C-alpha positions in Angstrom: 2.8 -13.5 42.8 3.7 -17.2 42.6 0.0 -18.2 42.8 -0.8 -15.8 39.9 2.0 -17.2 37.8 0.9 -20.7 38.6 -2.7 -19.9 37.5 -1.3 -18.3 34.3 0.7 -21.3 33.5 -2.3 -23.5 34.0 -4.4 -21.5 31.5 -1.6 -21.5 28.9 -1.2 -25.3 29.2 -4.9 -25.7 28.7 -4.7 -23.5 25.6 -1.8 -25.6 24.1 -3.8 -28.8 24.7 -6.8 -27.5 22.9 -5.8 -28.1 19.3 -8.8 -26.3 17.7 -8.4 -23.3 20.0 -4.6 -23.2 19.4 -5.2 -23.3 15.6 -7.7 -20.4 15.6 -5.6 -18.4 18.0 -2.2 -18.7 16.2 -2.6 -20.1 12.7 -5.9 -18.7 11.5 -4.7 -15.1 11.9 -1.6 -16.0 9.8 -3.8 -17.5 7.1 -6.1 -14.5 7.2 -3.4 -11.9 6.9 -1.5 -13.7 4.1 -4.6 -14.6 2.1 -6.1 -11.1 2.1 -2.6 -9.5 1.6 -2.4 -11.4 -1.7 -5.9 -10.4 -2.6 -5.2 -6.7 -1.9 -2.0 -6.9 -3.9 -4.0 -7.8 -7.0 -6.0 -4.5 -6.6 -3.1 -2.1 -6.6 -2.7 -1.4 -10.3 -4.8 0.0 -13.0 -3.2 -2.0 -15.8 -0.1 -3.8 -16.9 3.4 -2.4 -17.3 5.0 0.6 -15.8 2.5 3.2 -14.5 3.5 6.4 -16.3 2.1 10.0 -15.7 2.4 11.8 -19.0 2.1 15.6 -19.4 1.5 17.1 -22.9 2.7 20.7 -22.8 3.1 20.7 -26.6 -0.4 19.8 -27.7 0.5 19.3 -31.3 -0.2 16.6 -33.8 3.3 15.3 -33.2 2.9 15.0 -29.4 -0.6 13.4 -29.8 0.7 10.8 -32.2 3.5 9.9 -29.8 1.0 9.6 -26.9 -1.2 7.3 -29.0 1.8 5.0 -29.7 2.5 4.9 -25.9 -1.2 4.3 -25.2 -1.0 1.2 -27.3 2.3 0.0 -25.8 1.9 -3.0 -23.6 5.0 -2.0 -21.5 3.3 1.1 -19.9 0.0 2.2 -18.5 -0.6 5.9 -19.0 -2.1 8.4 -16.6 -3.1 11.5 -18.6 -5.8 13.2 -16.5 -6.3 14.2 -12.8 -8.2 11.7 -10.7 -11.0 14.1 -10.0 -11.6 14.5 -13.7 -10.9 18.2 -13.7 -8.5 18.1 -16.7 -5.2 16.9 -18.0 -2.2 16.4 -15.8 0.1 19.4 -15.2 3.8 19.0 -14.5 3.1 19.6 -10.8 0.4 16.9 -10.8 2.8 14.4 -12.4 5.6 15.1 -9.9 3.1 14.7 -7.0 1.9 11.3 -8.4 5.4 10.0 -8.4 6.2 11.5 -5.0 3.2 9.8 -3.5 3.9 6.5 -5.2 0.8 6.6 -7.5 3.0 6.4 -10.6 6.5 4.9 -11.2 7.6 7.8 -13.3 6.5 10.9 -15.3 7.2 12.1 -18.8 6.8 15.7 -20.0 6.4 16.5 -23.7 7.6 20.1 -23.5 6.6 22.9 -25.9 8.3 22.3 -29.3 8.3 18.5 -29.1 6.1 18.1 -32.2 8.0 20.7 -34.3 11.3 19.1 -33.4 9.9 15.7 -34.3 9.0 17.3 -37.7 12.6 18.5 -38.3 14.8 15.4 -38.0 17.9 17.0 -39.6 18.1 20.3 -37.8 17.7 21.8 -34.3 19.6 19.4 -32.1 18.4 16.2 -30.4 14.7 15.6 -29.6 14.3 16.0 -25.8 12.1 14.2 -23.3 11.9 15.2 -19.7 11.3 12.3 -17.2 11.2 12.0 -13.4 11.6 8.7 -11.5 12.0 7.6 -7.9 15.8 7.1 -7.5 15.1 3.9 -5.6 13.5 2.4 -8.7 16.5 2.4 -11.0 15.5 -0.8 -12.8 12.2 0.7 -13.9 14.0 4.0 -14.9 16.3 2.0 -17.2 13.4 0.1 -18.7 11.5 3.4 -19.2 14.4 4.9 -21.2 14.4 1.9 -23.5 10.7 2.0 -24.0 10.6 5.8 -24.8 13.5 5.4 -27.2 11.7 2.5 -29.0 8.5 4.4 -29.5 10.2 7.7 -30.5 12.1 5.9 -33.3 9.0 3.9 -34.2 7.4 7.2 -35.1 10.4 8.3 -37.1 10.4 5.1 -39.0 6.8 5.7 -39.9 7.7 9.2 -41.1 10.6 8.1 -43.2 8.5 5.5 -44.9 6.6 8.4 -46.6 9.0 9.7 -49.3 6.9 12.8 -50.1 6.7 13.9 -46.5 10.4 13.3 -45.9 11.3 15.5 -48.9 9.0 18.2 -47.4 11.0 17.9 -44.2 14.3 18.2 -46.1 13.1 21.3 -47.9 12.1 22.9 -44.6 15.4 22.0 -43.1 17.3 23.6 -46.0 15.4 26.8 -45.4 16.2 26.6 -41.6 19.9 26.1 -42.3 20.0 29.2 -44.5 18.2 31.3 -41.8 20.1 30.0 -38.8 22.6 32.8 -38.1 24.0 31.0 -35.0 25.0 27.9 -37.0 28.7 27.1 -37.2 29.9 28.0 -40.8 31.5 24.6 -41.2 28.3 22.8 -40.2 26.3 25.1 -42.5 28.5 24.2 -45.4 28.3 20.5 -44.7 24.5 20.6 -44.4 24.2 22.7 -47.6 25.9 19.8 -49.4 24.2 17.0 -47.5 20.6 18.0 -47.5 20.3 18.7 -51.3 22.1 15.5 -52.0 19.7 13.6 -49.8 16.8 15.2 -51.5 18.2 14.3 -54.9 18.8 10.7 -53.7 15.1 10.4 -52.6 13.9 11.9 -55.9 15.9 9.2 -57.8 15.1 6.3 -55.5 13.2 3.6 -57.4 9.5 3.1 -56.5 8.9 0.6 -53.7 12.1 1.5 -51.8 10.8 4.2 -49.5 12.1 3.0 -46.3 15.0 5.0 -44.8 16.8 4.9 -41.5 16.3 7.9 -39.2 18.9 10.5 -38.6 17.4 12.0 -35.4 19.0 11.5 -32.0 17.1 11.4 -28.7 18.0 13.0 -25.4 16.2 12.0 -22.2 16.7 14.3 -19.3 15.8 12.5 -16.0 15.0 14.1 -12.6 15.1 12.1 -9.4 11.8 12.4 -7.5 12.1 10.9 -4.0 8.9 9.2 -2.9 7.1 10.5 0.2 5.7 7.6 2.0 2.2 8.6 3.1 0.5 5.2 2.7 1.2 1.5 3.1 4.2 0.3 1.1 2.6 -3.0 0.3 -0.8 -4.6 0.9 0.5 -6.8 3.8 0.9 -3.6 5.9 -2.9 -3.5 5.8 -3.8 -7.2 6.1 -1.4 -8.1 9.0 -2.9 -5.6 11.4 -6.3 -7.1 10.6 -4.9 -10.6 11.1 -3.5 -9.5 14.5 -6.9 -8.2 15.5 -8.6 -11.5 14.5 -6.1 -13.4 16.6 -6.7 -11.2 19.6 -10.4 -11.5 19.2 -10.0 -15.2 19.3 -8.0 -14.9 22.5 -10.6 -12.7 24.1 -13.4 -15.0 23.2 -11.5 -18.2 24.1 -10.4 -17.0 27.6 -13.9 -15.5 28.3 -15.5 -18.9 27.5 -12.9 -20.7 29.6 -14.0 -18.7 32.6 -17.6 -19.6 32.0 -16.6 -23.2 31.7 -14.6 -23.2 34.9 -17.5 -21.5 36.7 -20.1 -24.0 35.5 -17.8 -27.0 36.2 -17.0 -25.9 39.7 -13.3 -25.2 39.1 -13.5 -21.7 40.4 -15.3 -22.8 43.6 -12.5 -25.3 44.2 -9.9 -22.6 43.6 -11.5 -20.4 46.1 -11.4 -23.2 48.7 -7.6 -23.2 48.2 -5.5 -20.4 49.7 -6.1 -18.3 46.6 -7.9 -15.0 46.6 -10.5 -14.0 43.9 -8.2 -11.2 42.8 -5.4 -13.7 42.2 -7.7 -15.9 40.1 -8.7 -13.0 37.9 -5.1 -11.7 37.7 -3.9 -15.2 36.6 -6.6 -15.4 33.9 -5.9 -11.8 32.8 -2.1 -12.4 32.6 -2.6 -15.6 30.6 -4.8 -13.7 28.1 -2.4 -10.8 27.9 0.6 -13.1 27.2 -1.3 -14.9 24.5 -2.5 -11.8 22.8 1.0 -10.3 22.8 2.4 -13.6 21.6 -0.1 -13.7 18.7 0.8 -10.1 17.7 4.6 -10.8 18.0 4.3 -13.9 15.8 2.4 -12.2 13.1 4.6 -9.1 13.1 7.7 -11.3 12.9 6.3 -13.2 10.0 5.3 -10.0 8.3 8.8 -8.5 8.6 10.6 -11.7 7.5 8.3 -12.8 4.6 6.6 -9.7 3.4 8.9 -6.8 4.1 6.6 -5.1 6.6 8.8 -2.8 8.6 7.5 -0.6 11.4 8.2 3.0 11.3 8.9 2.9 15.1 9.5 -0.2 17.1 8.9 1.4 20.5 5.6 2.9 19.3 4.6 -0.5 17.8 5.4 -2.1 21.2 3.2 0.5 22.9 0.4 -0.2 20.5 0.6 -4.0 21.0 0.6 -3.6 24.8 -2.4 -1.2 24.7 -4.4 -3.4 22.4 -3.7 -6.5 24.5 -4.7 -4.7 27.7 -7.9 -3.5 26.1 -8.9 -7.0 25.0 -8.1 -8.5 28.4 -10.8 -6.1 29.8 -13.1 -7.2 26.9 -12.4 -10.8 27.8 -13.5 -10.2 31.3 -16.7 -8.6 30.1 -17.5 -11.5 27.7 -17.2 -14.0 30.6 -20.3 -12.6 32.3 -22.6 -12.6 29.2 -23.9 -16.2 29.5 -24.6 -18.9 31.9 -23.3 -21.7 29.7 -20.3 -22.0 27.3 -22.6 -22.1 24.3 -24.5 -18.9 25.2 -21.4 -17.0 26.3 -19.6 -18.0 23.1 -22.6 -17.1 20.8 -23.2 -13.7 22.5 -19.5 -13.0 22.7 -18.7 -13.7 19.1 -21.7 -11.7 18.0 -20.4 -8.7 19.9 -16.9 -9.2 18.6 -18.0 -9.6 15.0 -20.0 -6.3 15.1 -16.9 -4.6 16.6 -14.8 -6.0 13.7 -17.4 -5.0 11.1 -17.6 -1.4 12.0 -14.0 -1.1 13.2 -12.1 -2.1 10.1 -11.5 -5.8 11.0 -13.3 -7.0 7.8 -12.9 -4.0 5.5 -9.7 -1.9 5.9 -10.2 1.4 7.5 -9.1 3.3 4.4 -11.9 1.7 2.4 -14.8 2.2 4.9 -17.6 4.7 4.0 -17.4 7.9 5.9 -20.5 7.2 8.0 -19.2 3.8 9.0 -15.8 5.2 9.9 -17.6 7.6 12.2 -19.7 4.9 13.8 -16.6 2.9 14.2 -15.4 5.3 16.9 -17.3 3.2 19.4 -15.5 0.0 18.5 -12.2 -0.9 20.2 -11.2 -2.7 17.0 -10.9 0.6 15.1 -8.6 2.1 17.7 -6.6 -1.1 17.8 -6.0 -1.2 14.1 -5.3 2.5 14.0 -2.6 2.2 16.7 -0.9 -0.7 15.0 -1.1 0.9 11.6 0.1 4.2 13.1 3.3 2.5 14.2 3.8 0.6 11.0 3.0 2.9 8.1 0.9 5.9 9.1 3.9 7.6 10.6 2.3 8.5 14.0 4.4 10.5 16.4 4.5 9.7 20.1 1.9 12.4 20.7 -0.4 11.1 17.9 0.0 7.5 19.3 -1.2 8.6 22.8 -4.8 9.2 21.5 -5.7 5.7 20.3 -3.6 4.0 23.0 -5.4 6.0 25.8 -8.8 5.1 24.3 -7.8 1.4 24.2 -6.7 1.5 27.8 -10.0 3.3 28.7 -12.0 0.6 27.0 -10.0 -2.1 28.8 -10.4 -0.6 32.2 -14.1 0.0 31.8 -14.9 -3.5 30.5 -12.7 -5.2 33.1 -14.4 -3.3 36.0 -17.9 -4.2 34.6 -16.9 -7.8 34.1 -15.2 -8.2 37.5 -18.2 -6.6 39.3 -20.7 -8.8 37.5 -18.7 -12.1 37.7 -20.3 -15.0 39.6 -18.0 -17.6 41.1 -20.5 -20.4 40.8 -23.4 -21.2 38.5 -25.9 -20.8 41.3 -24.3 -17.7 42.6 
């Protein structure tokens, strides 16, 4: 065991001395994950302001006028129709959008909204139904202010029309006379106030049509807890990709180092020492394993501290990282037998790794891959590596669900390692 650890330490020291290799092993994945995380973060929204799912159950001129005012408001972005284009949102659709995090809140214009807006002096407060994730209280407070502003903006537009307002007063006087449930004292007060207001408007000089509104607004909010079924932020997608690129660099680097040691006679000299071939391969494999797990740990720590990437299960994430590292240790062994020189081994190795990344989600996130490419990607260890890491971070994999990708990764690693070990030549002429 001592000899294996000594060989491992030798390979790690060589990696630390290679400044270019050290940069691409540890720092390039950090730059990749951070850069693409910020790019993805700019693609998450469909417009400025609070994303608001709006349901019009009233479908009157009054509700449509209110929707048009909100549509023009810079503070919100409205979602009015289903994503599949099958029609307008229902109440259930809007709740589902908030629950899945596709909208910050929803607003329902219930039946009677337009009629109530047309009767500012009778019938109680104008009501709006809203729903918001209770963890987003700041946005909920902003939303109430925005809704209040645009409700009263419509009332101000109404009150600027003296003739229309007098029509509302006349209708309200009729409603008061017909409202049997109205308190007698309130009926008497309204029977005095409404005719007096109508007379006041009739005698108001021309050019003085503006009048403050009398209508109150009541907003009834319902908490809608978000169900986390996707990544909480774009860095939960970009950092698994960054980890994979770091691990790919480790596999390629250690594979090329084995070719270099073979062509330069280092392996022959090691075999002349009291060291078995198995110990040499074990030392190289352990060095590669420690480096890949170190890269993954570095990126996951940075993601947690700087970008709020929190794993759903730390034990399952550890299982995923170990499985990915073992798989690419085997791939490293396979890459070491693909060329007789460092240049040929590096060219062939990176070509294979790049194709694995292309079809496995290393360049384009798995969620964005076309269906046919996602199917082809089953043959790529990169796909199962990203799936395992994402499964522990945001996909919510159970222990049973995690066994599938981890077992496939271990199978890939064992197969590639056996092929590489069988084909490995200890000298250039051998």
